[in-house]
Structure formats: C-alpha cells, structure tokens
C-alpha angles and dihedrals in degrees: 000000000000089000092053089048090054093047091053090049091048091054090047091053090054091058094034095106089066091045092049093049090050091049092048090052089050091051093245098116135050107247091222107024097050085092089074088074086065092049097260093139123210097191132062127243106235125208119266134036120347129187122195126212121188127189129164101234149329100317096051094044094047092050093056097045095097089054092046089050089057091052091045088064095043112105091205090067118072102180138012120204118200120189129185137163104230135075092224093059092052091050092051092051089056088068093062121081102215118165100215105025126113124179127212132168115256111257124242107275095247117132091240095054092043090056093046093047096050094042089057102041100034096194120199094209131017122206117187119189133228112317100358103130112158115175100201095046093044091052093049093046091054093044086060091047093238115157110252122203127184104207125196087002116200124190116168125200089256093050092046090053091056094049092043092060087072100039099164094048093043093050091054091052099044090044088066092069111100094202134353126203106200120203094219144014094257090060092045090056093049094046090055091051091048093055108259106158101206124033129173120182108215101153137252113319089206086082089066110101120226105239091204090075115057124198094242095044094103123164100253095203092051093046091050092047094054097034095104095048140072111232138201120189130210107189137185088014125178133198114320093008092094088056088048089054093044092054088050089051091056091054093046093047091065089070101024112048094178094056126134122186113209116208119200105183119207090231116033093198084077093067096105090047090052092049091053092047093054100037095096094056094076093235127146109240129191133175128233090230090062089070089214113192095206127053094186112150091356115150105174124033111191118201101216099170131086125260099009101117097098092056090059095041089060091062095036127113098177126024127184111204114216132216085065104086090044111050101260097119096251134272132263110284097184099092098057090039090058090060096054101263124145108240124224126183143166126247096272105081102127092131091063105026096137093043091053091046087057093049092045090054087059090048095236101114132063136182119236131186106182140024092261092057089045093053093047092053098050117112129187100207130076121235104219092174089065090048090058090049092051093051095042094049091041092052092050094047096044103034090096090042093063091044091052093047092052093046097047102035098041090046092055092051097046096047093051113095119235108266120228113262 
C-alpha cells in the first residue's frame, strides 16, 4: 500500500508544474514560496534546539499559538519551525511578532522530500496537529528517532472509515505516533482502534484563549466606523453561504434600515466569485481593503484581507459560522463566542460537535436552515454575562489541560539531546 501511495505521488509530482500554475492563478499559492513544497527552503536552520509544529491551515495554526508563545519565551528552545499547507495560514502568521518562529510550507509527502526536509531542519521534537497524518513523513521521523506527538488529534467517523479500509497499512502509520492527545472521546476511541500506543485525553486546545488579544483591545477605527450601524456577521463562509447570508440581509433590512452584513469568507481568493454571485441582488457591496471612509447605503461589507476576523468578532453581536450550510463540517465558533456574540450555524457541524454542545448548554448557539430562520435569530446586543460563563467554565475545564501540555511537551524537548548539525 505504501508503495502504491508513493507511485501516485511520483506521478503527481511529474504534473505538479501545471497544478502549481493553476493554483497561483487562483490565488491559492505564493508565486515565490511555492518552491518550499519541493524542499527549496527560504529560512535558515539555526544552531541549537528546534521544535517543529505542523498544522494544515488557519484553524490549526491559530489554535496552537498560545502554546507556541510559551515556547517562544523558553530559553531552552532556540528555534521554532511552523509548517502549514495553505497560503492563508502563512499570511496570518506574518501578523505575529514571534522571536524564534520561522514558517515554511509543508513539503509534498514523498519519501525523497521527507528525507531532504528532515535532514535540513533536524527537529528535536515534532508536533502534528489534529488530522495531519502523513505516512512518508511519519516513517522518516521515526527512522531518525525523533519524538512524534499528535496534538489536539481529531478523527471523525468518516475519516476513521477511510483509514480502516486499509487496516494493516493504517496500523503501521498510527503506531509511529509516540503519544496522541485527542480533543474528544470519539477520537480517543478511533485512535485506539488504529493502533496508537499511548493516548491521553486532555481536551480541545481551541478552548485556550490567546493572551495576545484582550477582550477590550478593540480596533478603535473599526468601532467608530460601524458605530451608527447594526451589523450581522457571516464568517468562515464557503461557496453558496455568502448568498445565504445576503438573502438574510434582504429580510433583515426590511426592519433595520441601517443594517450592514459583514462577510468574512474562509478563502479570500473567492472574493471575485462572491461579487459575481451577489451582483443580481441589487445590493451595494464594498471591500475592507478599499478602506472606505463612508459606509453610507452599504449593504454587504466583504473582508478580503487575511487575519482580520478577530477585529470584527470584537464588535459582533451575532455571528453565523460557515461550512455548516454546505457540508464542510463547520468552523470553530469559540472565538466569536468569547466576545459575546450569539452563534448561529447550519446542520453540518460534525467537526465541532462537542464544542457546539458546550455552547448550546449555555444557550448562546442555535441551528438555522434557511434565511428566514437566520433573520429571526439575529440579535443586536452582546450578552457579556454569557461571555463570563464561557471563560469561567473554560478555565475550570482546561486548567489541567494546559498543565498537562506544559508537563508533557516541555519534558520531551528538554530531555532530548542536541542533535549534531
């Protein structure tokens, strides 16, 4: 099975120039840095101890930032490598001023690139996030006897079914993980069946709040600009969900003349597509990047720049989380919930079932299926009492989680001898 996997990857590499060109034209690849995926590094390996975090995209990278911040201030660590696969995640990391962090794009999971990558970076500890299981890289990591952790592991029923079709192959791959920290009981059960030797359930690290962004640290210009208006936010939206939000806007506008709907698409390269989709609705649309001084008569405000979501969540009263009307499994609702917003979502939230159960228990999230339901659930006032509850309950539940992470992860790094460079 591993041989077939490598053959398929080898064929993909042969046609990769066409794939890369297409992705660059679509705005999904960096026109210069795409070479990192073929192990042409753009950063230097410094001397000393290096830890490597890898997450697929924005959500995974954002969730681990508080932990990275701890390491960034740890004198026993000399360099932190973060890899991801998407352009959006790299753009967001540019906004953070870490002292020791370097970002590279994750290489193609071919055995040749895995060898080249690890021979150059020589990490002392590898921490992969959530569902990032890469057979070639895992095999090479273990051949070099580097500790491998799967942090905030997430295996859904659908994902488990795929891995379980190739039981023998899957067992060999998952058995390479030294320790996995699942984010829920479902994942813990599946990891056991897939052959992970050591598992410790410590909870979902997405509940950990990033201390770099305080509740009262609101963008004053943004707050002043929207002060006169009522706003509704549709965030992390996917195809057709912007239209869903725009139709809701039309219904809401009948009762709220000074209403602006803010769209924060999951992938900003889709902005032109969104514009075309909404053009027949007779709505006035502007983009965040235009830096318009006046919002007079504006209906739809599209956030077309990277890493801006949190600014808007801080002034939000209602946030619809995308990926839930379309079948993407939903997006993380915790960040807007921390700032007092009511959370709305569609029926497809399997990626965050336990998180939504938690929010539902606090009566701050609701499921919607059509624009009429959406419009009826929108509120224009924050509930700060609920915010305090979220943070208080979150701190109690995850106090031991942070302690465990520090104990386990820091211990692994400090006990590992410095490798020869």
